[in-house]
C-alpha angles and dihedrals in degrees: 000000000000126000112286090248088065096049134077122223108231141168127230108213119196113221126165109317095337143051131238127220119214133162114252092243091066091061122080097181145333114228136178114271109273117143135154116237119265117255120255109276093027118142115275092247094055109096093179138276134298123214101219127165092336093312130110104223126192110240112219126204103216090201093055092042087056094055097269130106129288108261122191115201121249121252114297091000108087133069133184119235112209108212127203114238114245102187135093086253089070093114088068099029109033096158141013132188133231128198116233128200094218142353117314115234130211121236134176113217136184123212092253091057093063123072126174114240132203112246145127112283126201123214092271093051122088095182146332116243139181114230109190092322096320122109116230134168123226104217124231097242093183089059093046090049091051089054093047090048089060088069094057115104 
């Protein structure tokens, strides 16, 4: 493995039948799954809301946001990843939350360990990559933020 100055600290996040790859700096916190149910008439991707540090965050199901079905994790399996907002709209939407289907794991990767793959991407996917022989999707955070912004009143 390369020197730490040449690697990026990332997190592999299990969702549905795939895993996401995000840099550590995009993640504010990982918490146990605890979400209120979404209101009737809520978008399919909205799993509910999370009370976190005095904020009411929309909880996104990545699977449903990507055209699949809403999947709620089984008991003691899921977590919620609180993501930092990256957009100009961050004054209104500073954070959003994403359901996981397991416990995220930290990885350190070097540029030569990641290769873009050809594959079908959904609207929530930015690209499919190979990380040392493991497939991972880099999420389209702009798209996820646009969905979460829909819940702001």
